[in-house]
C-alpha positions in Angstrom: 0.0 0.0 0.0 1.4 3.3 -1.0 2.3 5.8 1.8 2.2 8.8 -0.6 5.6 9.8 0.8 9.0 10.4 -1.0 12.0 11.1 1.1 14.9 13.1 -0.2 18.3 12.7 1.6 20.9 15.5 0.8 24.2 13.8 0.7 26.3 15.7 -1.9 28.7 17.4 0.5 32.4 16.8 0.6 32.8 17.6 4.2 35.9 19.7 4.0 36.1 20.1 7.7 36.3 16.3 8.2 39.9 16.4 6.8 39.2 13.2 4.9 38.9 11.9 1.3 35.9 9.9 2.4 32.5 11.3 1.6 31.1 12.9 4.7 28.0 10.7 4.8 30.1 7.5 4.8 32.0 8.1 8.1 31.1 5.5 10.6 29.3 5.4 13.9 29.3 2.2 15.8 29.9 -0.1 12.7 27.5 1.7 10.4 27.9 4.7 8.1 26.1 8.0 9.0 24.1 7.4 5.7 23.1 3.9 7.0 21.7 5.5 10.1 19.8 8.1 8.2 18.4 5.6 5.7 17.3 3.4 8.6 15.3 6.3 10.1 13.8 7.1 6.7 12.8 3.6 6.0 10.9 3.6 9.3 8.3 5.9 7.8 7.7 3.5 5.0 8.2 5.8 2.1 7.4 4.8 -1.5 10.8 6.0 -2.6 14.0 7.5 -1.2 15.9 9.9 -3.5 19.6 10.4 -2.5 21.2 13.6 -3.8 25.0 12.8 -4.4 28.0 14.8 -5.2 31.4 14.1 -3.8 32.2 10.4 -4.0 28.9 9.8 -5.8 29.6 6.2 -6.7 30.7 5.3 -3.2 27.7 6.9 -1.7 25.3 5.1 -4.1 27.0 1.7 -3.4 26.7 2.1 0.3 22.9 3.2 0.2 22.2 0.2 -2.0 24.0 -2.1 0.4 22.2 -0.7 3.3 18.8 -0.8 1.7 18.8 -3.5 -1.0 15.0 -3.9 -1.1 14.1 -0.2 -1.1 13.1 1.8 -4.2 16.2 4.1 -4.3 17.0 6.9 -6.9 20.1 8.9 -7.1 20.7 12.3 -8.6 24.0 14.0 -9.1 24.2 17.7 -7.9 27.0 19.3 -9.8 27.7 22.0 -9.4 26.4 22.4 -5.8 24.4 25.6 -5.7 22.7 25.3 -2.3 20.0 23.1 -0.7 17.2 24.6 -2.8 19.2 23.7 -6.0 19.6 20.1 -4.6 15.8 19.8 -4.5 15.5 21.3 -8.0 17.8 18.6 -9.4 16.0 15.9 -7.4 12.5 16.9 -8.5 12.3 14.7 -11.5 12.7 11.7 -9.3 9.9 12.5 -6.8 7.4 10.3 -8.6 3.6 10.4 -8.1 3.5 11.3 -4.3 1.5 13.4 -2.0 4.4 14.8 0.0 8.2 15.2 0.0 10.3 14.8 3.2 13.7 16.4 3.1 16.6 15.3 5.4 20.4 15.1 5.5 23.0 12.4 5.2 24.9 13.9 8.1 22.0 13.8 10.7 22.3 10.3 12.0 20.6 10.9 15.4 17.2 11.9 13.8 14.7 9.1 14.5 11.8 7.6 12.5 9.5 8.8 15.3 10.5 12.5 14.7 10.0 12.1 11.0 6.6 10.4 11.6 5.6 13.4 13.7 6.7 15.8 11.0 4.6 13.9 8.4 1.6 13.8 10.7 1.8 17.5 11.2 1.9 18.2 7.5 -1.0 15.9 6.8 -3.2 17.7 9.4 -6.7 16.6 10.0 -8.0 16.7 6.5 -7.2 16.6 2.8 -7.5 20.3 2.7 -4.9 20.7 5.5 -2.4 18.5 3.6 -3.0 20.0 0.2 -0.6 22.9 0.5 0.9 22.9 4.0 4.5 22.7 4.9 6.0 21.3 8.2 9.5 21.9 9.4 11.5 20.4 12.3 12.7 22.8 14.9 14.5 22.4 18.2 14.8 24.4 21.4 18.5 24.7 22.2 20.6 26.4 24.8 23.0 27.9 22.4 21.4 28.9 19.1 24.4 30.5 17.7 24.8 29.8 13.9 21.3 28.4 13.4 18.5 30.2 11.6 15.9 31.3 14.2 12.2 30.5 13.9 10.2 33.7 14.4 6.6 33.2 15.5 3.7 35.7 15.6 2.0 36.8 18.8 -0.5 33.9 18.4 2.4 31.5 18.1 2.1 30.9 14.4 5.1 30.7 12.0 6.2 33.9 10.4 9.6 33.4 9.0 13.1 32.1 9.4 15.8 34.6 10.0 19.5 33.5 9.6 22.1 34.4 12.3 23.7 37.1 10.2 20.5 38.8 9.5 18.9 38.5 12.9 18.2 41.5 15.0 19.4 41.6 18.7 16.0 40.5 19.9 15.8 37.7 17.2 19.2 36.4 18.2 17.8 35.8 21.7 15.3 33.3 20.3 16.1 29.7 21.0 13.9 27.9 18.6 16.0 26.9 15.6 15.4 25.6 12.1 17.0 22.3 11.4 16.4 22.3 7.6 14.2 19.1 7.8 10.9 19.6 6.0 7.8 17.9 4.7 6.2 19.7 1.8 3.0 19.0 -0.1 4.2 17.8 -3.4 2.1 19.9 -5.9 2.9 23.3 -4.4 6.6 22.3 -3.8 7.0 21.7 -7.6 5.6 25.2 -8.3 7.7 26.8 -5.6 10.9 25.3 -6.8 10.5 27.1 -10.1 10.1 30.3 -8.1 13.4 30.0 -6.2 16.0 32.6 -6.9 19.6 33.0 -5.9 19.4 36.6 -5.1 21.7 36.5 -2.1 25.3 37.1 -1.2 26.2 33.5 -1.9 24.3 33.3 -5.1 22.8 30.0 -4.0 19.2 28.5 -3.8 18.0 27.8 -0.3 15.3 25.6 1.0 14.5 28.1 3.7 13.1 30.4 1.0 10.4 27.7 0.3 9.0 28.0 3.8 9.0 31.9 3.4 7.1 31.5 0.1 4.5 29.3 1.7 3.9 31.7 4.6 3.8 34.7 2.2 1.1 32.9 0.2 -1.0 32.4 3.3 -0.4 28.6 3.4 0.0 26.7 6.7 3.7 26.5 7.8 3.9 24.4 10.9 7.0 24.2 13.1 7.3 20.8 14.8 9.6 20.9 17.9 11.7 17.9 18.4 11.1 16.1 21.8 14.8 15.4 22.1 16.9 18.4 20.9 19.9 16.0 20.7 18.5 14.6 17.5 19.2 17.9 15.8 22.9 17.5 15.9 24.7 17.2 12.5 28.2 16.3 11.9 30.6 18.8 10.2 34.0 17.8 11.8 35.6 14.8 13.6 34.9 16.3 17.0 31.2 16.3 16.3 31.5 12.8 14.8 32.9 11.6 18.1 30.1 13.3 20.1 27.4 11.9 17.9 29.1 8.4 18.0 28.8 8.4 21.8 25.1 9.3 21.6 24.5 6.5 19.0 26.5 4.0 21.3 24.3 5.0 24.3 21.2 4.1 22.3 22.6 0.7 21.4 23.7 0.0 25.0 20.4 1.0 26.4 18.5 -1.3 23.9 20.6 -4.2 25.1 20.1 -3.4 28.7 16.4 -3.1 28.1 16.5 -6.7 26.7 18.1 -8.1 29.9 21.9 -7.7 29.1 23.9 -6.6 32.1 26.5 -4.0 31.0 28.6 -3.3 34.0 30.2 -0.1 32.8 28.6 1.5 29.7 31.2 4.2 29.6 33.9 1.7 28.7 31.9 -0.8 26.6 31.8 -0.5 22.8 29.0 -2.4 21.0 28.5 -1.9 17.3 25.2 -1.9 15.4 24.0 -5.3 14.3 25.1 -7.3 17.4 22.8 -9.9 19.0 23.1 -10.5 22.7 20.9 -13.0 24.7 19.1 -12.3 28.0 21.2 -12.9 31.2 24.6 -12.2 29.5 27.0 -10.0 31.3 29.4 -7.6 29.6 32.3 -6.6 31.7 34.3 -3.3 31.3 36.6 -2.4 28.5 35.0 -4.8 26.0 34.7 -4.2 22.2 32.0 -6.1 20.3 32.0 -5.4 16.5 29.1 -5.7 14.1 27.9 -9.2 13.1 28.7 -10.9 16.5 26.2 -13.2 18.0 26.2 -13.9 21.8 23.8 -16.4 23.5 22.1 -16.3 26.8 23.9 -16.3 30.2 27.3 -15.7 28.6 30.1 -13.7 30.1 32.3 -11.4 28.0 35.2 -9.4 29.2 36.8 -7.5 30.7 39.1 -6.4 27.9 37.7 -8.8 25.3 37.6 -8.0 21.6 34.9 -9.8 19.5 35.2 -9.3 15.8 32.9 -10.1 12.9 31.7 -13.7 12.7 32.3 -14.4 16.5 29.6 -16.6 17.9 29.1 -17.4 21.6 26.6 -20.1 22.3 24.7 -20.1 25.6 26.7 -19.9 28.8 30.0 -19.5 27.0 32.7 -17.2 28.5 35.3 -15.1 26.9 37.6 -13.1 29.3 40.6 -10.9 29.8 42.5 -9.9 26.6 40.9 -12.5 24.5 40.3 -11.8 20.8 37.8 -13.8 18.7 37.1 -13.6 14.9 35.1 -15.8 12.7 34.9 -18.4 15.4 32.2 -20.3 17.4 32.6 -20.9 21.0 30.3 -23.8 22.0 27.8 -24.0 24.9 29.4 -23.7 28.2 33.0 -23.4 26.8 35.6 -21.0 28.1 38.4 -18.8 26.8 39.2 -16.7 29.8 42.7 -15.4 29.3 45.1 -13.9 26.8 44.1 -15.9 23.7 43.4 -15.4 20.0 40.5 -17.5 18.6 40.6 -17.1 14.8 38.7 -19.2 12.3 37.8 -21.9 14.9 34.9 -24.0 15.6 35.0 -24.9 19.3 32.5 -27.4 20.7 30.5 -27.7 24.0 32.2 -27.7 27.3 35.7 -27.1 26.1 38.4 -25.2 27.9 40.8 -22.9 26.0 43.7 -22.2 28.4 45.6 -18.9 28.9 47.8 -17.8 26.0 46.3 -20.1 23.4 46.8 -19.1 19.7 45.0 -20.4 16.8 47.5 -19.8 14.1 45.0 -19.5 11.3 47.0 -17.5 8.7 49.8 -18.9 6.5 50.7 -15.5 4.9 48.3 -16.2 1.9 45.1 -17.9 3.1 43.2 -18.3 6.4 42.5 -21.9 7.7 40.1 -23.4 10.0 40.6 -25.3 13.3 37.9 -27.6 15.0 38.0 -28.3 18.7 35.7 -31.0 19.8 33.3 -31.2 22.9 35.0 -31.2 26.3 38.5 -30.8 24.8 41.1 -29.2 27.1 43.6 -26.9 25.3 46.5 -26.2 27.8 47.9 -22.9 28.5 50.3 -21.5 25.9 49.2 -23.9 23.2 49.7 -23.0 19.5 47.4 -24.8 17.1 48.6 -24.4 13.5 45.6 -24.5 11.2 44.1 -26.4 9.5 43.9 -28.8 12.4 41.5 -30.6 14.8 41.6 -31.1 18.5 39.1 -33.9 18.9 36.5 -34.5 21.4 37.9 -35.1 24.9 41.4 -34.7 23.9 44.1 -32.6 25.8 47.1 -30.6 24.9 49.8 -29.8 27.4 51.0 -26.4 28.5 53.2 -24.9 25.7 52.3 -27.5 23.1 52.7 -26.6 19.4 50.2 -28.7 17.4 51.4 -28.7 13.8 49.4 -29.5 10.7 50.9 -32.9 10.5 49.5 -33.9 13.9 46.7 -36.5 13.8 45.2 -36.3 17.2 42.4 -38.7 18.1 39.6 -38.5 20.7 40.6 -38.6 24.3 44.4 -38.4 23.5 46.9 -36.1 25.2 49.6 -34.3 23.2 52.5 -32.4 24.6 55.7 -30.8 23.5 57.2 -28.8 20.5 56.2 -30.1 18.1 53.4 -31.9 20.0 53.4 -35.6 20.1 51.0 -38.1 21.6 51.6 -38.7 25.3 51.5 -42.5 25.8 48.9 -43.6 28.4 50.3 -45.0 31.6 49.9 -48.7 32.4 
């Protein structure tokens, strides 16, 4: 069923202040690009189409958007040269399609939520078709320090009058703390007409979206400021310091979601969990732990302190990973433990196994990665090096400091010791 909504994401900027060759919208926050977070919020309002305006690094931005939203109807338009936000909408207009309304947001506003966009759309729709026919809604925020933002000027009866930019604001207007965020919902038909009326008669000789709101108000149409419930969502990213600040706010959301699902995070301030991590109820995450995207952790596990779980790591229920243990593309079976100073790379470890302190799965031969299988209830002694590909079968043991080479042919319930490791004969 059609929602009647097209969303436009402005993501053409180079982000000069980021001091990076990477397009600004592709900088990452908790394992996901800023553009990925924005696309996710936009998808939450179930638009018929998302139009992404690209410029610097256009091919990279398009590839990332398609990777993030493979099932969404996406269109891409190149803004070149870049002559302002209004100009971006002008070049995007042929891709709007047959819609009732157009929502405009930005590729560098990753904190903005679907809920806030839904509120914006609901305000533009109003209570009737007549309300929605020509009205404009814009997101605003009440901030402690409005410096640099355009101020929203309201009339005595609290209706929208205009937006005044910082440099043009009077002393009284500069005291206003309701600011324009540049996020809008326009009725489609009037927007198309107004885009043709935009001019660049200003000092920068650019076309601005803010002029569209002024046109609507000047014509007597409804212009509705929608104040964000959480002003933090308004924060954009223009440099690496702002990126770090926004990253922490994204991180806090992720941590709070896990804690709401029954995960005990002992010290959120030193815990780093990416987007796309699954953690079961009753699991405890100890301080100074890093868990990257794509990791799956079962119920009643223990992770940390000082653990690093990378992509492909899987902990089955009641497994434990501890101090200074790194895990990548490996499975740690139910009730198994790797508690100290170990590297688990490309390993499949069964249930009830023990991985002793200082164990290394030597998975890389300089050209290729290789897999090691450790069976149920195997005991890998401290300081063991297992050269992959290899197998430590069910119930078998390696002695402390053993080096299990590729030529080893361990069998179940055997004990191997030494360098290189050899089978230890059974006594008696």
